[in-house]
N, C-alpha and C positions, 0 to 999 in steps of 0.2 A: 827974506826968510827962505832957507833951502827947503826942498820938497822931496817926498818919498812916495814910492808906489808899492802897493801891496799886491802880490800875486797869490791867488787862492785856487786850490784844487780840492773841491769838496766832494766827498764820496759818501757811501752809506755808513761806513764805520770809522772814517777819519776825515779830518780837514787839515790839509797841508798848506803851509804858507811860507812866503819869503818876502822880506822887506828890502827894497832897493833904493839907493840914493840916486835921484834923477841925474845929478851932475856926474856920477861915476858909473853910469849904466854900461858904458863901453868897456869897463875894466874887468867885468865878470865877477866883481866882488859884491857880496850881499851885506847889508847892515845886520841882518839876523834872519833866522829861519827856524821852523819847528812844525809841530803838528798837535792837533787834538785827536787822540786815538781812543779806541774802545767805546765809540759812540753806541749807545743802546745797551751797554753792559756796565762798564766802569770807566767813564771818561777820564782821560789823563792828558794834561796840557804840559808840553815841554817846549821851551824856546832856547835857542843857542845863538851865540854870537858868530861873527864872521870867521873866527878861528876855531869854531866848534865847541867852545867852552859853554857850559851850562849857565844860562842867565836866570831862568826861573822854571819852576815845576809846581804843578798843582793837580790834585786828584779830587774829583767829585765823589760823593758817596756811591758805593756799588749799587747798581740797579736803578740809578737815577734816570727818570724818563725825561730827558732833555732834548728839545728841538734845536735846530741850527741857530735860531735866534737866541736861545738861552746860552749857547756855547760861544757864539760870536761876540756877544756883549762883553764878557770879560776879556776876550782876545783884543777887542778894540780898545778897552780901557788900558790894558798892558801896553799896547802899541803906542798909544798917546803918551803914556809915561816914559816909555823907552825912547821915543823920538825926541823928547824934550823940545828944543827950539824949532825942530823941523816939523813941517805940517804934512799930513797925509793928503796927497793931491788927487789920487784916483785908485781904483781897485780893478785889477784884471782877473778874469775868471777863465779857467780851463773849462770849456763847454765841449763835451764829447762829440755831440752830433750837431752839425750845421745843415744837414739835409742837402737838397739839390741846389738851393739858392744862395746860401751863405758861403761865399768863396773867399772871404777876408774878414778880419776883425771888425766889430761894429759896436757902437754905443748902445747900451741896453736901455731901450725905451719900453713903454707899455706895449707897443705894437710888436717889437722884436721879441719880447718875453712871451707874448701870446703865440707868436709864430713858432718859437722854440718848444712851447708846450705841446704843439701838434706832433712834434718829433719823438715824444716820449715812447710810443710803441716801437720805434726803431732802436731805442737804447733804454729799455725799462729799468735796468739796474744802475744806470749812470745819470741820465738826464734829469730825473726828478730831484736828485740830491744836488746836482750842479745848480739848478734853478732855485732850490730851497735856500741856498746861501745867498743868491742874488736878492731874493725877496726879503730875507732877514736883514740884509744890509740896507735895503731901501727903507725899512722901518726904523732901523737904528741910526742911520745917517742919510736922511732923504736927499740932502744936497750934494752928496759925494758921487762924482761920476763913476760909472761902472762900465767895463768893456768886456764883451764876449770874445774869446779867442778860441777858435774851433779846431778840434783835433782832426777834422775831416778836410779842412780848407786846402792844405798843401797838395792833396790828391785831385783837386778839381780839374786839372788839365789832362787827366787820363782819357784815352780815346774811348768812344762808345763801345768798341769791341771788348775792351778791358772791363768796363763797368757793367755790361749787360749780363743778366742772368737768363738762362734758357727756360723761362716760364712764359705763359701767355702774356701778351703785351699789356693787357689791362692792369696787371700788377705793377708793371713799370710805371704806369701813370700814377700809382699810389706812392711811388718812391722806393719800390722794392728793386734794388740794384746794388752793385758793389760801390762802396764809398772809400774804404781804407781809413786807418786811424794812426795814432802816434805821430800825427802830422807836425805838431809843435816840436817834437824831438827831431824829426827828419829835417825840418826847416833850419833848426839850429845847427845840426851836423853839416848840412850843405853849406851854411855860412862859414863855419869853422874850417871846412875843407878848402874853401876858396882862399882863406887866409894862409893855410898851411901848405897846400899843394895846388896852386891854381891850374896847372896843366891837367892834373888828374881830375879836378873838379869839373872840367869841361868835357870829360869823357864819360864812360859807362861804369857806374858804380852801384854796388849793392850795399846798403846800410842795414846793419842788423841791430835792432833795438831788442836786447835780450834781458828781460827781467821777469818778475812774476807775471806780467803781461809781456808777450813777445810777438814781434813781427819783423818782416823784412820789407825793404822798399828798394825797387830798382829805379835809379835816377840817371838821366842823361842830361848833361850840362846843368846839373842842379835842380832839375824838374822831375817830378814823379811820373814814371811811365807805367809802373805796375807795382802791386803790393800784395801781401799775403792775406791781410784782413779784408773782409767784404762788406756785407750789409751790416754786420755787427762786429764787435771786438771779440767775438767767440771764434771766428774763423781763422784758418791758417795753421800756425805752428802749435806744437804742444806747449802749454804754459804751466804756471804754478798749480792752479786748480781748474783750468779750462782745457777742454779736450782738443781744441783746434779743429781742423777739417775732419769731417766724419761722413761716412756713407749715410745718406738719408734713410736708407733701408734699415739701418741699425736703430734709428729712432722709431720707425714704424714697428719694428720688432718689439722694442721696449713698451710701446703703447699697447700692442695687440696681445703680447704674451705675458706682460707683467702688469698690465692695466695702469700704466703710469699716466698721470694727468699732465697737462701742459706745464703747470707750476712745478710738479715733481721733476719733470724732465729739465726744466730751466735750472732748478737747484742742482741737479746731478751734473749737468754740463758745465755750469759756471763755478761750482763750489766743491765738487767731490771728485773731479776728474783730473786730467793732466798729470803732472809729476806726483801729486798726492795720490791720485787714484791708482796709478800704475805701481808705485812703490809701496803704498800702504803705510808709509812712514812719515813723509813730510813733503811740503811744497817748496822747501828751502834747498836750493842747489848746494849750498855749503854743507848741509847735513847729509845730503845724498852722496856727495863726493867723499865725505869722510867715513861713510858707512861701508861695512864689508858684506852687508846683506845683498843677496843675489837680486832681489826685486829693486833695490836702490840702483844697482848697476843697469838693470833693464830699463828703468825710467830714464837714466842719463843717456843710455845708448839710443833710446827712441827720440829723445829731445834732439840729439846731435843728428841722427838720421834724417829727421824731418826738416831741420834747418838746411842740411846739404841738398836734400831733394828739392826743396822750394827754391834754393839758390840756383840750382840748375835750371829750373823753370824760368826764373827771372833773367838769367843769362840769355835764354832764348828770346824773351821779350825785348831785351836790350840789343840783341844781335851781337853779343860778345860781352867781354868783361875786362875792365881795366883796373878796377879797385874794389876792395872789400873792407868795410868799416865796421868794427865792433864797438858797441856802445851799451849804455844802461848797466844796471847792477851786475848781471852775469857777464855781459860782454866786456865790461871794463875790468872786472876783478877775478875772473876764472880762467887762468891760462890753460888749464886742462881742457876746457870746453873749446877755447879758440883753437888749440892744437888738434883736437879731434875733428872739428869742422873742417879745418884746412886740409887735414889728411884725406878726408873724403872728397875734397874738391881739388885734389892734386891733378886730376885730369884736365883742369882748366889752366894748368901751368902755375899753380900756386906753390911757392916754396917758402916755408916758414923759417925764420931765424929763431931757433929754440931759446937762445940766451936772451934775445930781445923780448921774446914773448914772455918768458919767465919773469923778466924785470918789469913788464908792463910798459915798455917803451912806446913812443908815439908811432914809430915805423917798425913793424915786426916781421916784414918779409925780407928775403935775401936780395942782393943786387941783381941776381939772375932770374928772379921770379917774374913771370909774364904778367902777373896780377899783383899790384901793390896792396899790401895789407896794413891797415892802420887801426889804432885805438883812438877814439875821440870821446871824451866825457861829455855827455849831453847835459843840457840845462834848460828844461822846459819853462821853468819859472822866469829865467832871464828873457826868454823869447816872449813870454806873456807880458813882462814889464815893458819891453821895447814896443810891442804893439799898442799897449795901453798908453804909453807916452805919445805915440803918433796919433792915435785916435782921439783921446780925451783931452790932451793938453795942448797940442799944437793949434795955434790960432785962438786959444781960449784963455790961457794964463800967461802968455808971453814967453813960455819955455820953448826953446827950439827943439825940433824933433831930430 
């Protein structure tokens, strides 16, 4: 009987999933994918086939107070029906924070789950929901292997100088340091780059994961050297609703002059800031690029400026730059943003091929560009599935990794 792997990315308001055929993992094709969105308000389940065609859709009553267990049960029922003769062999989870010890994917046992619970203070808006899905599946399918794939793991090789924060050392002992995120995306990009341009992959490359969440990673020979996110996924670039790097004095000002509590600050920085906060219109880059509003233009300009500024810093960390890779929703689909970023980085020797950029080609720099510029579509779900296969199946079911 053929087998399938389920990749899950569970958040506070949505659960994204993808089904992969074990035998076809290297092809990059999915059996199906979809999400349950609107959790906490009006849950909505959508599943699509490999070609993007709608397979099924279901809406729960508005205002339904449903936990992850309530939502995952019908998802598993649909998956079982959809797979037919195939069996679900294992589930891989995107776990945002692995802390200082988890530098690779691991089978989710009682001990591992308890360890990951201790990291909730480091990722309070992500970790609890990641683990809620793990616990829900343990109740629904207790014999199904589950694997944790960490967004922080790819950055574990960064030097102590890069990870250290200039706080009293006693806080470092608690795990207060720079970790970096979007690691599953960067790991996938590094692998694809080795396939597409092996010489460049051995050089100094900045990968730009630009979506509602955004960050940059400086890589040398496919390994993370430096990245823009730090202790949390709030740091670094301007994002959809997150502010990115901010003067700590600004936070003290908001506390002292506006009486903001820690929870009020958290909501402001994660949900009301970034592109949404600056534009006052939307966190969607497509909406902002189509708008004639001056505040929309200012939000876009700030987004581009911060990318270019942080890219310059990463070029310093790398000791030079050979390649720039655009990825994720904005990076893959917004030629205007790619052009604006490259224009600001022309001092590095970047020369953009305007026609190739407009067409969304794989290689979008000119032959005389000192820095090769490429677009690589990321696939975190495929990376999760590969890790899950290696950890949960190899040596247990006879399936080769």
